[in-house]
MIMITI-112458 format. One record per atom (N, C-alpha, C): residue number from 1; residue in three letters; z, y, x; atom name. Coordinates in steps of 0.2 Angstrom, whole numbers, plus 5000, padded with zeros to 4 digits. Layout:
<rs>
   seq   type      z      y      x   atom
   NUM    ALA      Z      Y      X     CA
...
</rs>
This chain:
<rs>
   seq   type      z      y      x   atom
     1    MET   5000   4994   5004      N
     1    MET   5000   5000   5000     CA
     1    MET   5000   5006   5004      C
     2    SER   4996   5011   5003      N
     2    SER   4995   5017   5007     CA
     2    SER   5001   5021   5005      C
     3    THR   5002   5026   5011      N
     3    THR   5008   5031   5010     CA
     3    THR   5005   5037   5011      C
     4    THR   4998   5039   5011      N
     4    THR   4996   5045   5012     CA
     4    THR   4991   5046   5005      C
     5    LEU   4991   5052   5003      N
     5    LEU   4987   5053   4996     CA
     5    LEU   4980   5051   4997      C
     6    ASP   4976   5053   5003      N
     6    ASP   4970   5051   5005     CA
     6    ASP   4970   5043   5004      C
     7    GLY   4974   5039   5007      N
     7    GLY   4975   5032   5006     CA
     7    GLY   4975   5029   5000      C
     8    VAL   4979   5032   4996      N
     8    VAL   4981   5030   4989     CA
     8    VAL   4974   5032   4985      C
     9    ILE   4971   5037   4986      N
     9    ILE   4965   5039   4983     CA
     9    ILE   4959   5033   4984      C
    10    GLN   4959   5032   4990      N
    10    GLN   4954   5027   4992     CA
    10    GLN   4956   5020   4989      C
    11    ASP   4962   5018   4990      N
    11    ASP   4964   5011   4986     CA
    11    ASP   4962   5012   4979      C
    12    ARG   4963   5017   4976      N
    12    ARG   4961   5017   4968     CA
    12    ARG   4954   5017   4967      C
    13    ILE   4950   5021   4971      N
    13    ILE   4943   5021   4971     CA
    13    ILE   4940   5013   4972      C
    14    SER   4943   5010   4977      N
    14    SER   4941   5003   4978     CA
    14    SER   4943   4999   4972      C
    15    PHE   4949   5000   4969      N
    15    PHE   4950   4995   4964     CA
    15    PHE   4945   4996   4958      C
    16    LEU   4944   5003   4957      N
    16    LEU   4939   5005   4951     CA
    16    LEU   4932   5002   4952      C
    17    GLN   4930   5002   4958      N
    17    GLN   4924   4999   4960     CA
    17    GLN   4924   4991   4959      C
    18    GLU   4929   4988   4961      N
    18    GLU   4930   4981   4960     CA
    18    GLU   4929   4979   4953      C
    19    GLN   4931   4983   4948      N
    19    GLN   4931   4982   4941     CA
    19    GLN   4924   4982   4938      C
    20    LEU   4919   4985   4942      N
    20    LEU   4912   4986   4939     CA
    20    LEU   4909   4980   4940      C
    21    GLY   4905   4978   4934      N
    21    GLY   4901   4972   4935     CA
    21    GLY   4895   4973   4930      C
    22    ALA   4889   4970   4933      N
    22    ALA   4883   4971   4930     CA
    22    ALA   4883   4970   4923      C
    23    GLU   4887   4965   4921      N
    23    GLU   4887   4963   4913     CA
    23    GLU   4891   4967   4909      C
    24    ASP   4895   4972   4912      N
    24    ASP   4900   4976   4908     CA
    24    ASP   4896   4981   4903      C
    25    ASP   4899   4983   4898      N
    25    ASP   4897   4988   4894     CA
    25    ASP   4895   4995   4897      C
    26    PRO   4890   4998   4896      N
    26    PRO   4888   5004   4899     CA
    26    PRO   4894   5009   4898      C
    27    ALA   4897   5010   4893      N
    27    ALA   4902   5015   4892     CA
    27    ALA   4908   5013   4897      C
    28    TYR   4909   5007   4898      N
    28    TYR   4915   5005   4902     CA
    28    TYR   4913   5007   4910      C
    29    ILE   4906   5006   4911      N
    29    ILE   4904   5007   4918     CA
    29    ILE   4904   5015   4919      C
    30    ARG   4902   5018   4914      N
    30    ARG   4902   5026   4914     CA
    30    ARG   4909   5029   4915      C
    31    THR   4913   5026   4912      N
    31    THR   4920   5028   4912     CA
    31    THR   4923   5027   4920      C
    32    PHE   4922   5021   4922      N
    32    PHE   4925   5020   4929     CA
    32    PHE   4921   5024   4934      C
    33    ARG   4914   5025   4933      N
    33    ARG   4911   5029   4938     CA
    33    ARG   4913   5037   4938      C
    34    THR   4914   5039   4931      N
    34    THR   4916   5046   4931     CA
    34    THR   4923   5047   4935      C
    35    GLN   4928   5042   4934      N
    35    GLN   4934   5042   4937     CA
    35    GLN   4934   5042   4944      C
    36    ILE   4929   5038   4947      N
    36    ILE   4927   5038   4954     CA
    36    ILE   4925   5045   4957      C
    37    LYS   4920   5047   4953      N
    37    LYS   4918   5054   4955     CA
    37    LYS   4923   5060   4955      C
    38    ILE   4927   5060   4950      N
    38    ILE   4933   5064   4950     CA
    38    ILE   4937   5063   4956      C
    39    LEU   4939   5057   4958      N
    39    LEU   4943   5056   4963     CA
    39    LEU   4941   5058   4970      C
    40    GLN   4934   5057   4970      N
    40    GLN   4931   5059   4976     CA
    40    GLN   4930   5066   4978      C
    41    ASN   4929   5070   4972      N
    41    ASN   4927   5077   4973     CA
    41    ASN   4932   5082   4971      C
    42    THR   4938   5080   4968      N
    42    THR   4943   5085   4966     CA
    42    THR   4947   5089   4972      C
    43    GLN   4947   5095   4971      N
    43    GLN   4950   5099   4976     CA
    43    GLN   4958   5100   4974      C
    44    LEU   4962   5097   4978      N
    44    LEU   4969   5097   4975     CA
    44    LEU   4972   5103   4974      C
    45    ASP   4970   5109   4977      N
    45    ASP   4972   5115   4976     CA
    45    ASP   4970   5118   4969      C
    46    ARG   4966   5114   4966      N
    46    ARG   4964   5117   4959     CA
    46    ARG   4965   5111   4953      C
    47    LEU   4969   5107   4956      N
    47    LEU   4971   5101   4951     CA
    47    LEU   4974   5103   4945      C
    48    GLU   4979   5108   4945      N
    48    GLU   4982   5110   4938     CA
    48    GLU   4977   5114   4934      C
    49    GLU   4973   5118   4937      N
    49    GLU   4968   5122   4934     CA
    49    GLU   4963   5117   4930      C
    50    LEU   4961   5112   4934      N
    50    LEU   4956   5107   4931     CA
    50    LEU   4959   5103   4926      C
    51    ILE   4965   5102   4926      N
    51    ILE   4968   5097   4920     CA
    51    ILE   4969   5103   4914      C
    52    THR   4970   5108   4915      N
    52    THR   4971   5113   4909     CA
    52    THR   4964   5114   4906      C
    53    ILE   4958   5115   4910      N
    53    ILE   4951   5116   4908     CA
    53    ILE   4949   5109   4904      C
    54    ARG   4951   5103   4906      N
    54    ARG   4949   5097   4903     CA
    54    ARG   4953   5096   4897      C
    55    ARG   4959   5098   4897      N
    55    ARG   4963   5098   4890     CA
    55    ARG   4959   5102   4885      C
    56    ASN   4958   5108   4887      N
    56    ASN   4954   5113   4882     CA
    56    ASN   4947   5110   4880      C
    57    ASP   4944   5107   4885      N
    57    ASP   4937   5104   4883     CA
    57    ASP   4938   5099   4878      C
    58    LEU   4943   5095   4879      N
    58    LEU   4944   5089   4875     CA
    58    LEU   4944   5092   4868      C
    59    GLN   4947   5097   4866      N
    59    GLN   4948   5100   4859     CA
    59    GLN   4941   5102   4857      C
    60    ALA   4937   5104   4861      N
    60    ALA   4930   5106   4859     CA
    60    ALA   4925   5101   4859      C
    61    CYS   4927   5095   4860      N
    61    CYS   4922   5090   4861     CA
    61    CYS   4919   5089   4854      C
    62    LYS   4912   5087   4853      N
    62    LYS   4908   5087   4847     CA
    62    LYS   4906   5079   4846      C
    63    ASN   4906   5075   4851      N
    63    ASN   4904   5068   4850     CA
    63    ASN   4907   5063   4854      C
    64    ALA   4906   5057   4852      N
    64    ALA   4910   5051   4855     CA
    64    ALA   4909   5051   4863      C
    65    ILE   4903   5052   4865      N
    65    ILE   4901   5051   4872     CA
    65    ILE   4904   5056   4876      C
    66    GLU   4904   5063   4874      N
    66    GLU   4907   5068   4877     CA
    66    GLU   4915   5067   4877      C
    67    THR   4917   5065   4872      N
    67    THR   4925   5065   4872     CA
    67    THR   4927   5059   4877      C
    68    GLU   4923   5053   4877      N
    68    GLU   4924   5048   4882     CA
    68    GLU   4924   5051   4889      C
    69    ASN   4919   5055   4891      N
    69    ASN   4919   5057   4897     CA
    69    ASN   4924   5062   4899      C
    70    VAL   4926   5066   4894      N
    70    VAL   4932   5071   4896     CA
    70    VAL   4938   5067   4896      C
    71    PHE   4939   5062   4892      N
    71    PHE   4946   5058   4893     CA
    71    PHE   4945   5054   4900      C
    72    ALA   4940   5052   4902      N
    72    ALA   4940   5048   4908     CA
    72    ALA   4942   5053   4914      C
    73    GLU   4939   5059   4914      N
    73    GLU   4940   5064   4919     CA
    73    GLU   4947   5066   4919      C
    74    LEU   4950   5067   4913      N
    74    LEU   4957   5069   4912     CA
    74    LEU   4961   5064   4915      C
    75    ASP   4960   5058   4913      N
    75    ASP   4964   5052   4916     CA
    75    ASP   4964   5051   4923      C
    76    ALA   4959   5052   4927      N
    76    ALA   4958   5053   4933     CA
    76    ALA   4962   5058   4936      C
    77    LEU   4962   5065   4933      N
    77    LEU   4965   5070   4936     CA
    77    LEU   4973   5070   4935      C
    78    GLU   4975   5067   4929      N
    78    GLU   4982   5066   4928     CA
    78    GLU   4985   5060   4933      C
    79    TRP   4981   5055   4934      N
    79    TRP   4983   5050   4939     CA
    79    TRP   4984   5053   4946      C
    80    LEU   4979   5057   4948      N
    80    LEU   4979   5061   4955     CA
    80    LEU   4985   5065   4955      C
    81    GLN   4987   5069   4950      N
    81    GLN   4993   5073   4950     CA
    81    GLN   4999   5069   4950      C
    82    ARG   5000   5063   4947      N
    82    ARG   5006   5059   4947     CA
    82    ARG   5006   5056   4955      C
    83    GLN   5001   5054   4957      N
    83    GLN   5002   5052   4964     CA
    83    GLN   5003   5057   4969      C
    84    ALA   5000   5063   4969      N
    84    ALA   5002   5068   4973     CA
    84    ALA   5009   5070   4972      C
    85    GLN   5012   5070   4966      N
    85    GLN   5019   5072   4965     CA
    85    GLN   5024   5066   4968      C
    86    ARG   5022   5060   4967      N
    86    ARG   5025   5054   4969     CA
    86    ARG   5026   5055   4977      C
    87    LEU   5020   5056   4980      N
    87    LEU   5021   5056   4987     CA
    87    LEU   5024   5062   4990      C
    88    ALA   5024   5068   4986      N
    88    ALA   5027   5074   4989     CA
    88    ALA   5035   5073   4988      C
    89    ASP   5037   5069   4982      N
    89    ASP   5044   5068   4982     CA
    89    ASP   5047   5062   4986      C
    90    ALA   5043   5058   4989      N
    90    ALA   5045   5053   4994     CA
    90    ALA   5048   5056   5001      C
</rs>
């Protein structure tokens, strides 16, 4: 188990990639790929701001696919926030 935030993020990305299979539902694949993209590209100094933006976006969603995307992004951002806090407290 990694003890740095970068290591924890890489472990999570590896886990998400292992969950992907060619026979999986496209929505399932899209969700994991969205989370991977967020984990790879999020600037930690903007984490709180991005979570707030995504929560607001969630309220404005008009269709199921858009809602699923925002939920996936928000889930990854909130996971990242929890991990950063956990490591800061350690």
